[in-house]
C-alpha positions in Angstrom: 66.4 -1.4 51.7 66.9 0.4 54.7 68.7 3.6 55.0 71.9 3.2 57.5 73.1 6.1 59.1 77.1 6.2 59.4 79.1 8.4 61.6 82.2 10.4 60.1 84.8 12.1 61.6 86.3 14.9 60.0 89.7 16.6 61.2 90.2 19.9 59.7 93.4 21.3 59.6 93.4 25.2 59.9 96.8 25.8 59.9 98.8 28.7 61.0 97.6 32.5 60.2 99.7 34.2 57.8 100.6 38.2 57.2 101.5 38.7 53.5 103.4 41.8 52.2 104.0 40.7 48.5 101.5 39.0 46.4 102.6 37.3 43.0 100.1 35.5 40.6 100.8 33.7 37.7 98.8 31.3 35.2 99.0 28.3 32.8 95.8 27.4 30.9 94.5 25.1 34.0 95.2 27.3 36.8 96.1 30.0 38.7 98.6 30.4 41.1 98.8 33.1 43.7 101.8 33.0 45.9 101.6 35.0 48.9 104.6 36.4 50.5 106.3 37.5 53.8 109.8 39.1 53.6 111.2 40.4 56.6 114.9 41.1 57.6 116.6 39.6 60.0 119.8 40.3 62.6 122.0 37.5 61.8 125.1 37.8 63.6 127.4 35.1 62.4 127.0 36.9 59.1 128.2 40.6 58.9 128.9 41.3 55.6 125.4 40.9 53.8 121.9 41.7 54.9 119.5 38.7 55.8 116.3 37.9 54.7 113.6 35.4 55.6 111.1 34.6 53.0 107.9 32.5 53.5 105.3 31.7 51.2 102.0 30.6 50.6 100.8 29.5 47.6 96.9 28.9 46.7 96.2 27.1 43.5 92.8 27.9 41.6 91.3 26.9 38.6 90.1 29.9 36.2 86.3 29.9 37.3 87.0 29.5 40.9 89.3 32.5 40.9 86.7 34.6 39.2 83.9 33.9 41.3 87.0 34.9 44.4 87.2 38.0 42.7 83.3 38.3 42.4 83.1 37.9 46.2 86.4 39.8 47.1 84.8 42.6 44.8 81.4 42.9 46.7 83.4 42.2 50.4 85.6 45.4 49.5 82.4 47.7 48.5 80.7 46.4 52.2 83.7 47.4 53.9 84.0 50.8 52.5 80.4 51.4 53.0 80.8 50.4 56.9 84.2 52.2 56.9 85.3 54.6 54.4 87.4 54.1 51.4 90.7 52.3 51.5 93.2 54.3 50.2 97.0 53.9 49.7 99.1 54.3 52.3 101.0 58.0 52.8 104.1 56.0 53.1 103.4 53.8 49.8 102.4 56.9 48.0 106.2 58.1 49.4 107.8 55.5 48.5 106.5 55.0 45.1 107.7 58.8 44.4 110.9 58.1 45.6 111.4 55.1 43.5 110.2 57.1 39.9 112.6 59.7 40.9 116.0 56.7 41.3 114.4 55.6 38.0 114.4 59.2 36.2 118.3 59.3 37.6 119.0 56.2 36.8 118.0 56.2 33.6 119.9 59.5 32.8 122.9 58.5 33.6 123.1 54.6 31.5 123.3 55.0 27.8 120.2 53.5 25.6 122.4 51.6 23.0 126.0 50.1 23.2 128.2 51.0 20.0 
């Protein structure tokens, strides 16, 4: 039997770059679903009565083993990044927002009855 060489053309669709400012992860017995979201406010002159937001999202579906391997790789990459550029810390603005959110929850909790009788 002689071996024949075959030419193969492969078209790769890279897709657009995507900035995500929020992520949610869900799973079922066979897959993990990672939903990357970009939520941004918009000005809509037609609607003056309510806020308008734009939501874009991309979902990645992975088998459990593939997700575990990805986590291992990401851990290694973060360690390498921190070795080269310093420890990654939560931004000051995010810390301040968390503090405000906790204070708001405390003040709301005190006003809300714990039972209805």
